KEKE-3310 file (N, C-alpha, C; in steps of 0.2 Angstrom, whole numbers, plus 5000, padded with zeros to 4 digits):
npx = (5077:5064:5061:5072:5068:5055:5060:5067:5057:5050:5059:5061:5048:5047:5058:5052:5042:5048:5051:5037:5034:5044:5040:5027:5031:5038:5029:5020:5029:5030:5030:5048:5059:5067:5061:5046:5040:5029:5023:5019:5011:5011:5016:5022:5011:4998:4981:4983:4996:4994:4985:4993:5003:4997:4991:5002:5009:5001:5000:5013:5014:5006:5012:5024:5036:5045:5036:5040:5036:5036:5038:5034:5031:5025:5021:5007:5005:5010:5023:5026:5017:5022:5035:5031:5025:5036:5043:5049:5038:5035:5028:5034:5034:5022:5008:5000:4985:4975:4962:4967:4974:4964:4959:4969:4971:4963:4966:4979:4987:4997:5005:5018:5013:4999:4987:4976:4979:4992:4994:4990:4975:4974:4967:4954:4955:4950:4937:4932:4921:4921:4919:4909:4913:4912:4919:4915:4911:4904:4887:4880:4872:4867:4866:4857:4857:4870:4870:4860:4866:4878:4872:4866:4877:4887:4904:4909:4912:4926:4933:4943:4956:4967:4975:4975:4965:4965:4956:4949:4947:4940:4929:4922:4921:4912:4901:4898:4896:4884:4875:4876:4882:4893:4909:4925:4939:4952:4968:4979:4995:4994:4983:4984:4989:4978:4968:4972:4970:4957:4952:4956:4948:4952:4948:4933:4925:4926:4929:4933:4944:4937:4945:4954:4947:4937:4939:4941:4928:4920:4926:4921:4928:4927:4912:4902:4893:4888:4891:4900:4897:4885:4879:4877:4890:4899:4908:4904:4890:4879:4878:4870:4869:4876:4869:4856:4850:4855:4852:4861:4873:4889:4905:4920:4935:4947:4956:4967:4976:4989:4998:5013:5008:5007:5012:5012:4996:4994:5001:4995:4982:4986:4990:4978:4969:4976:4974:4960:4958:4964:4955:4944:4948:4944:4952:4958:4946:4941:4951:4951:4938:4939:4945:4935:4931:4925:4925:4933:4932:4934:4936:4950:4945:4934:4939:4945:4935:4929:4940:4939:4926:4927:4937:4931:4920:4926:4933:4924:4920:4932:4934:4922:4924:4936:4948:4965:4982:4993)
npy = (4814:4815:4828:4834:4829:4836:4849:4849:4846:4858:4867:4863:4865:4879:4882:4878:4886:4898:4902:4906:4916:4925:4928:4934:4945:4952:4955:4963:4974:4978:4991:4989:4990:5001:5002:4998:4988:4991:4982:4983:4977:4985:4998:5014:5028:5025:5020:5010:5013:5026:5024:5015:5024:5034:5027:5021:5033:5037:5026:5026:5038:5034:5022:5026:5023:5023:5019:5011:5012:4999:4996:4983:4978:4967:4951:4951:4956:4945:4943:4953:4948:4935:4939:4944:4933:4925:4932:4935:4931:4943:4955:4966:4966:4970:4967:4976:4971:4967:4966:4958:4948:4940:4936:4930:4918:4909:4912:4909:4894:4888:4893:4899:4899:4899:4910:4913:4904:4907:4921:4931:4939:4957:4970:4979:4993:5003:5004:5006:5010:5005:5014:5013:5018:5026:5030:5047:5047:5035:5030:5029:5031:5025:5011:5001:5005:5002:4988:4984:4989:4982:4969:4970:4973:4962:4959:4971:4981:4986:4982:4990:4986:4986:4975:4957:4949:4959:4970:4979:4973:4961:4966:4970:4957:4951:4958:4955:4941:4942:4948:4942:4947:4951:4958:4963:4960:4970:4970:4981:4986:4992:5004:5018:5019:5012:5021:5032:5028:5026:5039:5044:5036:5024:5012:5008:5005:5004:4998:5007:5012:5023:5034:5037:5040:5049:5063:5064:5061:5071:5082:5079:5071:5058:5048:5044:5030:5022:5017:5004:4999:4995:5006:5024:5034:5047:5055:5055:5058:5059:5048:5033:5016:5001:4990:4995:4991:4978:4968:4963:4964:4968:4976:4980:4989:4986:4988:4982:4976:4964:4951:4939:4922:4916:4926:4934:4934:4945:4956:4957:4961:4973:4980:4980:4987:5000:5003:5004:5015:5025:5025:5030:5043:5060:5067:5057:5051:5061:5063:5050:5050:5060:5052:5045:5034:5022:5017:5003:4997:4986:4969:4958:4945:4948:4955:4944:4936:4944:4942:4929:4928:4936:4929:4917:4923:4929:4919:4911:4919:4920:4907:4906:4915:4910:4916:4919:4921:4936)
npz = (5269:5263:5265:5257:5245:5243:5243:5231:5222:5223:5218:5205:5200:5201:5192:5180:5179:5176:5162:5158:5167:5164:5151:5154:5162:5153:5143:5151:5153:5140:5127:5127:5119:5106:5093:5084:5071:5057:5044:5028:5013:5001:4989:4993:4996:4993:4999:5009:5013:5018:5028:5036:5040:5047:5058:5063:5068:5078:5086:5090:5098:5108:5113:5116:5109:5094:5079:5064:5047:5036:5019:5009:4995:4983:4975:4977:4991:4998:5001:5011:5021:5023:5029:5041:5047:5049:5058:5075:5088:5096:5097:5091:5078:5066:5056:5043:5040:5026:5013:5003:5010:5014:5001:4994:5000:4994:4981:4978:4975:4982:4996:5007:5020:5031:5031:5040:5051:5054:5057:5070:5074:5079:5079:5071:5060:5049:5037:5021:5007:4989:4974:4960:4944:4928:4912:4906:4893:4891:4889:4902:4917:4929:4940:4936:4922:4919:4920:4910:4899:4898:4896:4884:4876:4877:4883:4878:4886:4895:4910:4922:4933:4948:4947:4946:4957:4966:4977:4970:4958:4963:4968:4956:4950:4959:4957:4943:4945:4952:4944:4931:4920:4906:4907:4901:4910:4913:4919:4928:4933:4947:4954:4950:4936:4930:4933:4926:4912:4913:4914:4902:4893:4888:4895:4902:4914:4932:4948:4959:4973:4985:4991:4981:4969:4972:4970:4956:4952:4958:4950:4938:4929:4930:4930:4943:4949:4959:4976:4984:4997:5011:5015:5011:5006:5015:5009:4995:4995:4987:4979:4976:4984:4978:4982:4983:4971:4969:4981:4995:4990:4993:4995:5002:5005:5018:5033:5046:5060:5063:5070:5072:5075:5091:5098:5114:5123:5131:5126:5113:5118:5123:5112:5105:5114:5113:5100:5099:5107:5099:5088:5095:5097:5093:5084:5076:5071:5063:5054:5047:5042:5032:5023:5018:5026:5037:5055:5063:5077:5090:5097:5097:5094:5087:5076:5071:5067:5056:5047:5045:5039:5028:5020:5017:5009:4998:4993:4987:4976:4969:4965:4957:4947:4942:4944:4942:4949:4945)
capx = (5076:5058:5062:5076:5064:5051:5064:5069:5051:5048:5064:5060:5042:5049:5062:5048:5038:5052:5049:5031:5034:5048:5036:5022:5034:5040:5022:5018:5033:5030:5036:5054:5063:5066:5057:5042:5040:5023:5025:5013:5012:5009:5020:5020:5007:4991:4977:4986:5002:4991:4982:4998:5007:4993:4990:5009:5011:4997:5002:5020:5013:5003:5016:5031:5041:5044:5034:5043:5032:5041:5034:5037:5026:5027:5017:5000:5006:5012:5030:5025:5014:5027:5040:5028:5024:5043:5046:5048:5031:5036:5025:5038:5033:5015:5006:4994:4981:4971:4958:4972:4976:4958:4958:4975:4970:4960:4969:4985:4986:5003:5008:5022:5010:4992:4985:4971:4982:4999:4993:4985:4972:4974:4962:4952:4956:4945:4934:4929:4919:4923:4914:4908:4914:4913:4921:4909:4909:4899:4880:4878:4872:4865:4868:4852:4859:4876:4868:4856:4871:4882:4869:4865:4883:4892:4911:4911:4914:4932:4933:4950:4958:4974:4978:4971:4964:4964:4949:4945:4945:4935:4922:4919:4919:4906:4895:4897:4893:4877:4871:4877:4884:4900:4913:4931:4943:4959:4972:4985:5000:4992:4977:4986:4989:4971:4964:4974:4967:4949:4950:4957:4943:4955:4944:4926:4922:4931:4926:4939:4943:4934:4950:4958:4942:4932:4941:4939:4921:4918:4928:4918:4933:4924:4905:4901:4886:4886:4896:4899:4895:4878:4876:4880:4897:4899:4912:4900:4883:4874:4878:4866:4873:4874:4864:4849:4848:4857:4852:4866:4880:4894:4912:4924:4942:4947:4963:4968:4983:4990:5005:5014:5005:5012:5013:5008:4990:4994:5004:4989:4977:4988:4989:4971:4967:4978:4971:4954:4959:4965:4949:4940:4950:4941:4957:4958:4940:4940:4956:4949:4932:4941:4947:4928:4932:4921:4930:4932:4934:4932:4941:4954:4941:4929:4942:4947:4928:4929:4945:4936:4920:4930:4941:4925:4916:4930:4935:4918:4921:4938:4932:4917:4927:4942:4954:4972:4987:4997)
capy = (4813:4818:4836:4836:4828:4841:4855:4848:4847:4865:4871:4861:4868:4886:4883:4877:4892:4904:4905:4909:4922:4929:4931:4938:4951:4955:4957:4968:4980:4980:4989:4992:4991:5007:5002:4993:4988:4989:4980:4983:4974:4989:5003:5020:5033:5022:5020:5006:5017:5032:5021:5013:5030:5038:5022:5021:5039:5038:5021:5028:5042:5030:5017:5029:5020:5024:5014:5012:5009:4996:4994:4977:4976:4961:4944:4953:4956:4939:4944:4956:4943:4930:4942:4944:4926:4922:4936:4933:4933:4947:4961:4971:4966:4971:4967:4979:4966:4970:4961:4954:4942:4935:4934:4926:4911:4905:4914:4905:4887:4886:4898:4896:4900:4899:4916:4912:4900:4910:4928:4932:4946:4961:4975:4982:5000:5006:5001:5011:5006:5007:5017:5011:5024:5025:5036:5051:5046:5030:5032:5025:5035:5022:5004:4997:5006:4998:4981:4984:4991:4976:4963:4972:4973:4958:4959:4977:4985:4984:4984:4991:4985:4987:4969:4951:4947:4965:4972:4983:4967:4956:4970:4969:4950:4950:4962:4951:4935:4943:4950:4938:4951:4950:4963:4961:4962:4973:4971:4985:4985:4997:5008:5024:5018:5011:5027:5036:5025:5027:5046:5045:5032:5018:5007:5011:5004:5003:4998:5010:5014:5030:5039:5039:5042:5054:5070:5064:5061:5078:5086:5077:5067:5051:5048:5039:5027:5020:5015:4997:4998:4995:5013:5029:5037:5054:5058:5055:5057:5059:5042:5027:5010:4995:4986:4997:4987:4971:4967:4958:4966:4973:4975:4985:4988:4987:4987:4981:4974:4957:4949:4932:4917:4914:4933:4934:4937:4952:4960:4958:4965:4980:4983:4981:4993:5006:5004:5006:5022:5029:5026:5034:5050:5064:5069:5051:5050:5067:5061:5044:5052:5063:5047:5041:5028:5021:5014:4996:4996:4979:4965:4953:4940:4951:4956:4938:4934:4947:4939:4922:4929:4939:4924:4913:4926:4930:4912:4909:4924:4918:4901:4907:4919:4907:4921:4917:4927:4938)
capz = (5261:5261:5264:5251:5239:5242:5241:5224:5217:5223:5214:5198:5198:5200:5186:5174:5178:5174:5155:5158:5171:5160:5145:5156:5164:5146:5140:5155:5152:5133:5123:5129:5113:5103:5087:5082:5063:5054:5038:5023:5007:4996:4989:4996:4992:4992:5005:5014:5016:5022:5034:5041:5043:5052:5063:5066:5071:5084:5090:5093:5103:5114:5116:5118:5105:5087:5074:5058:5042:5031:5013:5006:4990:4979:4976:4980:4998:5001:5003:5017:5026:5025:5033:5048:5049:5051:5063:5082:5090:5102:5097:5088:5071:5065:5049:5041:5037:5021:5010:4999:5014:5013:4994:4992:5003:4988:4974:4977:4976:4986:5000:5012:5026:5031:5034:5046:5056:5056:5059:5075:5074:5084:5079:5065:5060:5046:5032:5016:5001:4982:4970:4953:4940:4921:4908:4905:4886:4891:4890:4908:4923:4935:4940:4931:4915:4918:4919:4904:4893:4898:4894:4877:4873:4880:4881:4875:4892:4898:4917:4924:4940:4950:4946:4947:4964:4970:4980:4965:4953:4966:4968:4949:4949:4963:4953:4937:4947:4955:4938:4925:4914:4904:4906:4900:4915:4911:4925:4928:4939:4952:4953:4947:4929:4928:4933:4920:4906:4914:4912:4895:4889:4886:4898:4903:4920:4937:4955:4962:4980:4986:4992:4975:4964:4974:4967:4949:4952:4959:4945:4932:4925:4930:4932:4949:4948:4966:4981:4985:5004:5012:5017:5007:5009:5017:5004:4989:4998:4982:4975:4980:4985:4973:4986:4982:4965:4970:4988:4997:4987:4998:4994:5005:5007:5025:5036:5053:5063:5065:5073:5072:5079:5097:5102:5120:5123:5135:5121:5109:5121:5124:5105:5104:5118:5111:5093:5100:5110:5093:5085:5099:5097:5088:5079:5071:5068:5058:5048:5043:5039:5026:5018:5017:5030:5044:5059:5064:5083:5093:5101:5093:5091:5082:5070:5068:5064:5050:5043:5043:5034:5021:5017:5014:5004:4992:4991:4982:4970:4966:4962:4952:4941:4939:4944:4943:4951:4939)
cpx = (5070:5058:5066:5072:5059:5054:5065:5063:5049:5053:5063:5053:5043:5053:5057:5044:5041:5051:5043:5031:5038:5044:5030:5025:5036:5034:5020:5022:5033:5027:5042:5059:5062:5062:5052:5041:5032:5024:5019:5015:5011:5015:5018:5015:4999:4987:4980:4992:4999:4989:4988:5002:5003:4992:4997:5011:5007:4998:5009:5019:5010:5007:5023:5037:5040:5041:5036:5038:5037:5037:5038:5032:5029:5022:5010:5000:5008:5019:5030:5022:5018:5032:5037:5027:5030:5046:5045:5041:5032:5033:5028:5038:5026:5014:5000:4990:4976:4967:4962:4973:4970:4957:4963:4975:4967:4964:4975:4985:4991:5006:5013:5019:5002:4990:4981:4975:4988:4999:4988:4982:4972:4968:4960:4954:4950:4942:4931:4927:4923:4918:4914:4908:4915:4916:4915:4907:4904:4892:4877:4878:4870:4867:4863:4854:4865:4874:4865:4861:4875:4879:4867:4871:4889:4899:4913:4913:4921:4932:4940:4950:4965:4978:4974:4971:4964:4957:4945:4943:4940:4929:4918:4917:4913:4900:4894:4894:4886:4873:4871:4879:4891:4904:4920:4936:4950:4963:4978:4989:4999:4986:4978:4986:4982:4967:4966:4971:4959:4948:4951:4952:4946:4951:4938:4923:4927:4927:4932:4938:4941:4940:4953:4953:4938:4933:4939:4932:4918:4920:4925:4922:4930:4916:4904:4894:4883:4892:4894:4897:4887:4875:4880:4886:4896:4903:4908:4893:4878:4873:4874:4871:4871:4869:4857:4846:4849:4857:4857:4873:4883:4901:4916:4931:4942:4954:4963:4975:4983:4997:5006:5010:5010:5013:5009:5001:4990:4997:4998:4984:4979:4988:4982:4968:4969:4975:4964:4953:4960:4959:4944:4942:4947:4946:4957:4952:4939:4945:4953:4942:4934:4943:4940:4928:4927:4926:4928:4934:4931:4938:4945:4950:4936:4932:4944:4941:4928:4934:4942:4931:4923:4934:4936:4922:4920:4933:4930:4919:4927:4937:4927:4920:4933:4948:4960:4977:4990:5003)
cpy = (4816:4825:4838:4835:4834:4848:4855:4849:4854:4869:4869:4864:4876:4887:4882:4883:4898:4907:4909:4915:4927:4932:4935:4945:4955:4958:4963:4975:4982:4987:4993:4993:4997:5007:4996:4994:4987:4988:4980:4980:4978:4995:5009:5024:5031:5023:5016:5010:5023:5029:5019:5019:5034:5033:5022:5027:5039:5032:5023:5033:5039:5025:5020:5026:5022:5018:5015:5008:5006:4993:4988:4974:4970:4955:4946:4953:4950:4939:4947:4951:4938:4932:4942:4937:4923:4926:4933:4935:4937:4954:4967:4971:4965:4970:4972:4974:4970:4964:4956:4948:4937:4932:4929:4919:4907:4906:4910:4898:4885:4892:4895:4897:4900:4905:4916:4909:4904:4917:4928:4939:4950:4966:4977:4989:5003:5002:5006:5007:5008:5011:5015:5017:5022:5031:5040:5050:5040:5032:5028:5030:5032:5015:5000:4999:5002:4991:4980:4984:4985:4970:4964:4972:4969:4958:4966:4982:4982:4987:4984:4989:4986:4980:4963:4950:4953:4966:4975:4977:4963:4960:4969:4962:4948:4952:4957:4944:4936:4945:4946:4941:4949:4956:4960:4964:4964:4975:4976:4983:4991:5001:5015:5023:5016:5017:5032:5034:5026:5034:5047:5041:5026:5012:5011:5010:5002:5003:5001:5012:5022:5035:5041:5041:5048:5061:5070:5064:5068:5083:5084:5073:5060:5052:5042:5037:5025:5018:5008:4995:4997:5001:5018:5032:5045:5058:5059:5054:5057:5053:5037:5021:5005:4991:4988:4993:4980:4970:4961:4959:4970:4971:4981:4984:4990:4986:4986:4979:4967:4956:4942:4928:4916:4921:4932:4937:4944:4957:4962:4962:4972:4984:4985:4987:5000:5008:5007:5013:5027:5030:5030:5042:5054:5066:5063:5050:5055:5065:5056:5046:5056:5058:5043:5035:5028:5017:5007:4994:4989:4975:4961:4948:4942:4953:4949:4935:4937:4944:4932:4923:4931:4933:4919:4916:4927:4924:4910:4913:4922:4912:4902:4910:4915:4911:4917:4923:4929:4934)
cpz = (5259:5260:5258:5245:5237:5240:5233:5220:5217:5218:5207:5196:5197:5194:5180:5173:5176:5167:5155:5161:5167:5154:5148:5158:5158:5143:5144:5154:5144:5131:5126:5124:5109:5097:5086:5074:5061:5047:5033:5016:5000:4995:4992:4992:4992:4999:5010:5017:5020:5029:5039:5044:5048:5058:5067:5070:5078:5089:5094:5099:5109:5117:5119:5115:5098:5083:5067:5053:5037:5025:5010:5000:4986:4980:4979:4988:5002:5004:5010:5023:5028:5030:5040:5051:5052:5056:5070:5084:5097:5102:5094:5081:5070:5058:5048:5037:5032:5017:5006:5003:5013:5006:4992:4995:4998:4982:4973:4979:4982:4989:5005:5019:5025:5035:5041:5052:5059:5058:5064:5074:5080:5085:5072:5065:5056:5040:5027:5010:4994:4979:4963:4949:4933:4918:4906:4897:4886:4893:4896:4914:4929:4934:4936:4924:4914:4916:4912:4898:4892:4895:4886:4873:4877:4878:4878:4880:4894:4905:4920:4931:4942:4950:4948:4954:4969:4972:4974:4960:4956:4967:4962:4948:4953:4959:4947:4939:4949:4949:4932:4919:4912:4903:4905:4906:4912:4917:4924:4934:4944:4949:4949:4939:4926:4928:4927:4913:4907:4912:4905:4890:4887:4889:4901:4910:4925:4944:4959:4970:4980:4987:4985:4969:4965:4970:4960:4948:4953:4954:4938:4927:4924:4932:4937:4948:4955:4970:4983:4993:5005:5014:5012:5010:5010:5012:4997:4991:4992:4978:4980:4981:4979:4976:4985:4976:4966:4978:4990:4994:4992:4996:4997:5006:5015:5028:5043:5054:5064:5067:5072:5077:5085:5101:5108:5120:5127:5130:5116:5112:5122:5117:5103:5108:5115:5104:5094:5103:5104:5090:5088:5099:5092:5082:5074:5068:5062:5052:5044:5040:5032:5021:5016:5020:5036:5048:5061:5071:5085:5096:5095:5090:5086:5076:5067:5064:5057:5045:5040:5037:5028:5017:5014:5008:4998:4989:4986:4976:4966:4962:4956:4946:4938:4939:4946:4945:4944:4939)
residu = (MET:LYS:ARG:SER:ARG:ARG:THR:PHE:LEU:HIS:LEU:ALA:ALA:GLY:ALA:ALA:ALA:LEU:PRO:THR:LEU:SER:ARG:PHE:SER:SER:ALA:GLN:ALA:TYR:PRO:THR:ARG:PRO:VAL:LEU:ARG:MET:ILE:ILE:GLY:TYR:PRO:PRO:GLY:GLY:SER:ALA:ASP:ILE:THR:ALA:ARG:LEU:THR:GLY:GLN:TRP:LEU:SER:GLU:ARG:LEU:GLY:GLN:PRO:VAL:VAL:ILE:GLU:SER:ARG:PRO:GLY:ALA:ALA:THR:ASN:LEU:ALA:THR:GLU:ALA:VAL:VAL:ARG:ALA:PRO:PRO:ASP:GLY:TYR:THR:LEU:LEU:LEU:VAL:ALA:PRO:ALA:ASN:ALA:ILE:ASN:ALA:THR:LEU:TYR:ASP:LYS:LEU:ASN:PHE:ASN:PHE:LEU:ARG:ASP:ILE:ALA:PRO:VAL:ALA:GLY:ILE:ILE:ARG:PHE:PRO:ASN:VAL:VAL:VAL:VAL:ASN:PRO:SER:VAL:PRO:ILE:LYS:THR:ILE:PRO:GLU:LEU:ILE:ALA:TYR:ALA:LYS:ALA:ASN:PRO:GLY:LYS:LEU:ASN:MET:ALA:SER:SER:GLY:ASN:GLY:SER:THR:ILE:HIS:MET:SER:GLY:GLU:LEU:PHE:LYS:MET:MET:THR:GLY:ILE:ASN:MET:VAL:HIS:VAL:PRO:TYR:ARG:GLY:GLY:ALA:PRO:ALA:LEU:THR:ASP:MET:ILE:SER:GLY:GLN:VAL:GLN:VAL:MET:PHE:ASP:ASN:ILE:PRO:THR:SER:ALA:GLU:HIS:VAL:LYS:ALA:GLY:ARG:LEU:ARG:GLY:LEU:ALA:VAL:THR:SER:THR:ALA:ARG:SER:GLU:VAL:LEU:PRO:GLU:LEU:PRO:THR:VAL:ALA:ASP:VAL:LEU:PRO:GLY:TYR:GLU:ALA:SER:ALA:TRP:TYR:GLY:LEU:GLY:VAL:PRO:LYS:GLY:THR:PRO:ALA:GLU:ILE:ILE:ASP:LYS:LEU:ASN:THR:GLU:THR:ASN:ALA:ILE:LEU:ALA:ASP:PRO:LYS:ALA:LYS:ALA:ARG:PHE:ALA:GLU:LEU:GLY:ALA:SER:LEU:LEU:PRO:GLY:THR:PRO:ALA:GLU:PHE:GLY:LYS:LEU:LEU:GLU:ASP:GLU:THR:GLU:LYS:TRP:GLY:LYS:VAL:VAL:LYS:PHE:ALA:GLY:VAL:LYS:PRO:ASP)
# end
């Protein structure tokens, strides 16, 4: 009887370990299925789409499986995020994580998910600053002049953005919070129509992404005042930083990768290793530099800390400005 009981216990223990061993072996072999999906919450053509397609192409080469970019715009990226939250935690559905995820945690009173809880951080990819631009007809050439003009003419400057709660909008609201100036926010449905009205003079100020405004600044269609990072941009090296005038000011767009909570650690580590290998590749470095981006290599934990810090930072700005979703 004792031997039979011991045999039974050994068999039971082995059976209990099978799911764990199965998950581990599956993670070790990952990826074996022919398609990985990277879901983004933006329409094609913007900086998020460019970042996703470049990263997806290079990940595909390193993993030996196709990476399909799936655009699911809507609800300020919440539709895309929820789709990933609800996906199986098997490493075959990735989320292109963006500042909107950090902002939306406070911007929306009720979401069907908790971003920091339900999305596991994998790796950072890139970060790039915005650039403060004005229409050339506005008599402003520097950040101190912008502050002085806005204080002398409260409510006379219209500040364009790509929508309520966007990084472009929040960069401007952070500036308003730190300077005490009054500019009227004019939200658009995307950065492209906002830029069109900026160039035509319908609106006067914008804290736009560098990749989309740099050529307009160089061509003289817009006047650049400063970049929103803590260091100058190689794309617009002649421009100072906002922090030169407002110490502590920093606002950047950034992208990284996340997966559904519960994805095996071995899969997360593999994706992190391959993403960091991409960022170390001279080809990727050069291409991202063309976009005015700096790289965000690091561990999943380091990317997770960035997400926590950004969520806290932008939460304060959302509350201060009383921002509501569109």
